[in-house]
C-alpha positions in Angstrom: 144.3 42.5 192.2 140.7 42.4 193.3 140.3 46.0 192.0 141.9 45.1 188.7 139.6 42.1 188.3 136.5 44.2 189.2 137.6 47.0 186.8 138.2 44.4 184.0 134.8 42.9 184.6 133.1 46.3 184.6 134.9 47.3 181.4 133.9 44.1 179.8 130.3 44.5 180.8 130.2 48.0 179.4 131.7 46.9 176.1 129.2 44.1 175.9 126.3 46.5 176.5 127.6 48.9 173.9 128.0 46.1 171.4 124.5 44.9 172.1 122.8 48.1 171.1 124.8 48.4 167.8 124.4 44.7 167.1 120.6 45.0 167.6 120.5 47.9 165.2 122.6 46.1 162.6 120.5 43.0 162.9 117.2 44.9 162.6 118.4 46.8 159.5 119.6 43.6 157.8 116.8 41.2 158.7 113.7 43.4 159.1 112.6 43.7 155.5 109.0 44.6 156.3 107.1 45.3 159.5 104.2 46.9 161.3 103.6 48.3 164.7 101.5 50.5 166.9 103.1 53.7 168.3 102.6 56.4 170.8 104.4 59.7 170.3 105.0 62.3 173.0 106.4 65.7 171.8 107.9 68.0 174.4 108.5 71.6 173.5 111.2 73.5 175.5 110.0 75.9 178.3 109.8 79.5 177.4 110.3 82.5 179.7 107.5 82.5 182.2 106.0 79.2 180.8 106.6 75.6 181.5 107.4 73.0 178.9 104.5 71.8 176.8 103.8 68.2 175.8 101.5 66.7 173.1 100.6 63.1 172.8 99.5 61.2 169.7 99.2 57.6 168.5 98.7 55.5 165.4 100.2 52.7 163.3 103.5 52.3 161.4 104.3 50.1 158.5 107.5 49.8 156.3 109.0 47.8 153.5 112.8 48.3 152.9 114.5 50.0 151.3 112.3 53.0 150.5 108.6 52.6 151.6 106.9 53.4 154.9 103.7 54.7 156.3 102.7 56.5 159.5 99.0 56.8 160.2 98.3 59.1 163.1 94.8 58.4 164.5 94.6 60.4 167.7 94.1 63.2 168.5 94.1 64.3 164.8 94.2 62.3 161.6 97.5 62.7 159.7 99.2 60.4 157.2 102.9 60.3 156.1 103.7 58.0 153.2 106.9 57.3 151.3 106.1 55.4 148.1 109.6 55.0 146.8 109.5 58.2 144.7 107.4 60.8 146.7 107.0 61.6 150.3 103.4 62.6 151.0 102.1 64.4 154.1 98.3 64.6 154.5 96.7 66.6 157.2 93.0 65.7 157.3 92.1 68.6 159.6 93.6 71.2 157.2 92.6 69.2 154.1 96.2 69.8 152.8 98.7 67.4 151.1 102.4 68.3 151.0 104.3 66.5 148.2 108.1 66.3 148.1 110.7 64.2 146.2 111.6 61.4 148.5 115.3 61.3 147.5 115.8 64.9 148.6 114.5 64.5 152.2 115.1 61.0 153.5 118.8 60.8 154.0 119.3 62.0 157.6 115.9 61.3 159.0 114.3 59.1 161.6 112.7 57.0 158.8 116.0 56.3 157.2 117.3 55.0 160.6 114.5 52.5 161.2 112.8 51.8 157.9 114.8 52.8 154.8 118.5 52.1 155.0 119.5 48.6 153.6 122.5 48.2 155.9 124.6 49.7 158.7 127.2 51.0 156.2 124.6 53.1 154.5 123.5 54.5 157.8 127.0 55.4 158.7 127.3 57.6 155.6 124.6 59.8 157.0 125.0 59.3 160.8 127.7 59.0 163.4 126.5 55.9 165.4 127.5 55.3 169.0 126.3 52.9 171.7 124.4 54.9 174.4 124.1 52.3 177.1 121.1 50.6 178.7 118.1 51.9 180.7 115.0 50.0 181.9 115.9 47.0 179.7 116.3 49.0 176.5 119.7 49.3 174.8 120.2 52.7 173.1 122.2 53.8 170.1 123.0 57.5 169.5 122.7 58.6 165.9 124.1 62.1 165.1 123.5 63.4 161.6 126.7 64.2 159.7 124.9 67.0 158.0 124.9 69.8 160.6 122.7 72.2 158.5 119.4 70.4 158.9 116.7 70.7 161.5 117.5 67.3 163.0 120.0 67.7 166.0 120.2 64.0 167.0 118.4 60.8 167.6 118.5 57.7 169.8 117.0 54.4 168.8 116.3 51.8 171.5 116.0 48.0 171.3 114.7 45.5 173.8 116.7 42.5 172.7 116.4 42.5 168.9 113.0 44.2 169.1 112.6 47.9 168.1 111.3 49.6 171.2 111.6 53.3 170.9 112.9 56.3 168.9 113.9 59.6 170.5 114.3 62.7 168.2 115.8 66.1 169.1 115.5 68.9 166.6 117.5 72.1 166.4 114.7 74.1 168.1 115.1 72.0 171.3 111.9 70.0 170.7 112.0 66.4 171.8 109.9 63.6 170.3 109.7 60.2 171.9 108.0 57.3 169.9 107.3 54.1 171.7 106.5 51.1 169.6 104.3 48.1 170.6 102.9 45.0 168.9 105.9 45.0 166.5 105.6 42.4 163.8 108.8 42.0 161.9 108.7 40.6 158.3 104.9 40.6 158.5 103.2 40.5 155.0 102.8 44.2 154.0 101.5 44.6 150.5 102.6 47.3 148.1 99.1 48.8 148.2 99.8 50.0 151.7 102.2 52.6 150.3 100.0 53.9 147.5 98.7 57.4 148.2 96.3 59.5 146.2 95.4 63.0 147.5 91.7 63.3 148.4 89.7 65.3 146.0 88.9 68.0 148.5 92.5 68.5 149.6 94.9 71.2 148.5 98.2 69.8 147.1 101.4 71.8 147.8 104.6 70.7 146.0 107.9 71.4 147.6 
C-alpha cells in the first residue's frame, strides 16, 4: 500500500510538472501580446574528427508584437539585425554590409520565432509542431517542440519557462548545431511601438532577395 501511495504521488507530481510547462507556454502565447528582453546566445557546433566542439557567444535585445512582428538586435560580438515587419523578413549583417530579404509567410511557420513571438494560440502552434512536456531542470519547466515538417533544417526545439516567464530557448538544427538563448529582463506587454519593426536597408548595403 505504501508503494502504491508513493507511486501515485510520484505519477501525480510528474503529470503536474508536465502540465506546468505546457500551461506556461499556452498562457504566454495567449497573454503576451508584446514584449522585450535581453538575450545571450551560445551556439555549439558538433565536434569533428580530430577537433573538439566549438562554441560562439553573442548577445543583444529582442522585441515582439503578435502575431507577426519581431526584432532581434545582435550587439556583440558582431552587429546583426533580424526583423519581421508583417510582410518581409529582413536579415542585416553590418560587417558584410548585406541585407537578405525574404517573404515572411514562406519562412516563419516552423521556426523558433513562431514558437515564442508569432503564433496567436496553442492550436496554431500544434499545426506546425508536436508539443510535449519535457520536465523540469534548475527551476525551469521545458516543452519539447518537434517540427511536423521533417524536410527543413530545424530538427527540434525546447522552450523553457520559469513560472510564467519565458526563460530560454534551445534550438537543434539538422547539422547537429545547438543554439541556446537565455532571456533576461523580460517585460511582457510592454509598450512596443510599430516603428520598432520598420526596416530600411542602409544605402551602402547590398540587398539579396530570396
